[in-house]
N, C-alpha and C positions, 0 to 999 in steps of 0.2 A: 505492499501500499504509497504510495505517496503523496503526501502532501506537503508541500514544501514554504506554504506564503504566497503571497500577494506581491507582485512585479508590476512597477510602472511602463506600461507599454503603450505610448504615443500619450501618454495623461491620466490612463484606463488602466485600474488595478486588475491585474489578469494574476489567476491564483495554478501555480505550478502542480497540476496534483494529475492523479490518475482512476480511470472510469471505480476504482475500489472504492478510492476515497471518497468520490460524491455519491457513490451509491450507500455506504456505509452512514452520510449525514444524510441522508433524504429519509432510508430506512431510522435511522435514531429520532429526526425530528417528526416525524409519520405517527411511531411509535407512543412518543411523549406530550405529540398537537403542540408542538412547536412551529413560529412562520421559520422559514427558509426560503428564500427568494434567489434562482438560480437559472443565470443563462450562457449558451453554449456561444459562444460570438467568432466569426471568422474575420477577415479580414473590414468588409464592409459595415459589421457591427462596431468593430473597433472604430474604424473612420465617423462615422454618429457622430462618437463621444468627442476624438478627436477637433471635428470642426464643430461639435456647437456646444459653448459650455454647461447649457444648464441641460442637456443629456447626459454630457460626463459626468452631472452631480448626481445625476439618476441613475448610470449605469454603478458609480462608486458608493452607492449605497443599496446594491445588490450584496445578499453574505456569498454569494459563488459567482465568479466570471470566469469559466472555463474556456481555454485555446481549442474552438470547435474546427478551424484552420489549419492546415501545415503551415502559411505563414507567421500566423500568431504563435505557434508551436515556438518554429525555427526564431521568432522575434526573444522569444524566453532566452535562449539560449544565444545568443546573438549581443543580446542587451545583458545578458546579468547571469550567464553563465549555468543557467537552469535548461538541462538536457533532458528533456521528457521522451521516455519510450515509444511514445503514440500521443496523440491527440485526443481529447475528450469528444466525438463529433457527435453532434445532437442526435441525428436517426439512432446510432447505435446506444446511447447513453440511454433512448429512451425505451429500447428495447433490453438492455439491462435492468432499468429501475423497474419494468413491467414483470422482469420473471422477479426480480426479488420481493414485488408486492405479492403477487401470486404467492411466491412462497411461505410471507408473512403474515397474506390474510387483510391487506392494506388498500381498500376499497381504492379507484381510480375514478376522475372526473377529466375528461376533454373538453374544453375551451376555444374556438376560432374555427376558422378554415371555414369551406360552405357546409351546407346541408349536408349533401349528397357522401363529399370528403369526410366529413369527422363521423357520421353515419356508419359509413362504408370502413372506416378504421376502427370505430367498438367494436362491429362484428368480426373483424380481421383479426383481432390481439386478443377477444375474448376465446376464438378457437384458435389459436397459436400459443395458449399458456392454460395450462389446466388452471381452476381453481380461481382465473383472475377475478374480480368483482367489480364491473365497469357499473358506478354508482351513479354516473349520470353523463352526458355529452349537449353539447348547442354550440349552435354554430357563431360566428361573429356577426353583426350587424352591421357592417362596414362601414361606421360614423361615430361618435364620440355619443357616450354613454350619458345620459344626466345625471345626475345626484339621485333620484327618485330607480330608476335603472339599477346602478351601481349598489343600491341596496337591497335592490330585488334581487340580483344578481349573486350578491353574497349570502343572503339569507337563501339561494336555491344549493350552494353549492355547499352549506351547512348545514342545509336539513336532508340533504341526501346521499352522506355517511361517509363519503367520501374523505379520506386522508392524504392522497396527492392529488393533485392540478397538475396537467402538461398544458400550456398555452400556446397554440400556433396563428400569430396573430403576423405574423412577418416583422422585420426587424426596423424600425423601432420599437414599432406599437407596442408590439411584445414585452420587450425590456421595460417600457412604460408604464404598462398592465401589471409586472411581477414588482415595481417599485412603488406602485401607489395601493395594490392590494395586498402589500405583505403584512400591515399592521390590522389588514381585518378576516385575514383567514390565517389560524391559527393551524398550518400545514405547509408542509413544503407546494412551492411552486417552480416548473420548470420549462422556461422559454426556450421550445425546440424549434421552434420554427417550419423548415419545411419536412420533417417529419412526418407531420400529419398526410402530406401528400405521397411520400415515400412509403411509408406503411399500409396506405389504404389502396395502393397500384394508381394512383392515379398521375406520378409524375415518375420518371426514370432516374435512377443514379447514377453515378459515374461510374466504371468501370475501377475494380481495386487501384488496377496500377493507375491510374490517373488522379485516383485519390492521397496514392502513398507518396506519389512525385507534384504532390500541392498542384494538379492540373484539373480539379474539380472544376472553376471556373469556365476553364473552357466547355466541358462539355455541356454545363448549363446555358452556356452564353451561346450555345451552337442552336440548342434545342426552344430556347428563348430570348431570340435578338433582338428584338425592337422594345424589351420590357428591362434587358438587365443591359445592352451596350457602355450606357451611363456608367451602370455602378463597377462594371471589371475593366472599360475601355480609360476609363476616366481614374476610378479608384486606388485601382491596381497602381499604378505607377507614384500615385501621390503616396499611398500607405509606404513603397519600398524608398522613397527619398526621406520621408521623414523617419521613420527606420535607420537609414543612414546618417541622417544629421542627430539623431538619439544617439546613435553607436559614435560616434565623433564626436560628443559631445560638445555639439553646434549650438542644438538644439534641443534642451531636457523638459520637458514640459512638467508643470506642477500637477499634482493630485489633489482637484478638488473636491470635496465632500459636499453630503447634501443637506449641510446644518442649515437652517432655516427657508427648504424650499417649501414655497407651497405648491399643494397636489393640483391638478386640474383635471378635465373635465376626461377622463380615459377613454378612447379611443377603443372600442367594441366591436 
């Protein structure tokens, strides 16, 4: 089990951990009904914090930010000498947590994506993990929730008996959601993005060899060029440039924490 603490990557605290560490934290928090907000961040996610001071403060207010993308794992090594054996990939983390939830009798809840995707996801994982209890699921409203809607959502999740919540709203909305709802739900929340689409079968994953070489972005760009070209063509070079500047200590960003940050009406 690897849990080496958190390290500054472009102003975002990224935790040098492995799957075993994260799963153990989730099971402990779920068993003891404690809040725990987790996000699996790739390059795009780190850059949302690097380019937006307010969102950076939200990210640094989460309990665990894990290196979802290989370039984020590599940055931990280049900048801080933290050589992890693997990244903590959101879709894989989802499966490992679901397996642990089934083994420990911890009901789960899925929030996000479309009605068709989240329904199929719930059906797929129930069939895959014997004994898994899906306490509930609902799709995103694809807009900001009112104060009343936010309160009703909290009530629904709590009343369902869920002990772990998976959030699939896409970056950066799911991280905002995890930050805003953390103190309203006494259970772990995992922002895992495309894991919903991958495990529901509505979106193809990159081959393992591309994932291992940090080329998953290229696979997704070819699959969805209109939606993702700005994310990858513009953000990837910007990320590498900023990491190089931090490595050379020409620009070492401050860590901004969420003290005094006012909540907003979260996107749901």
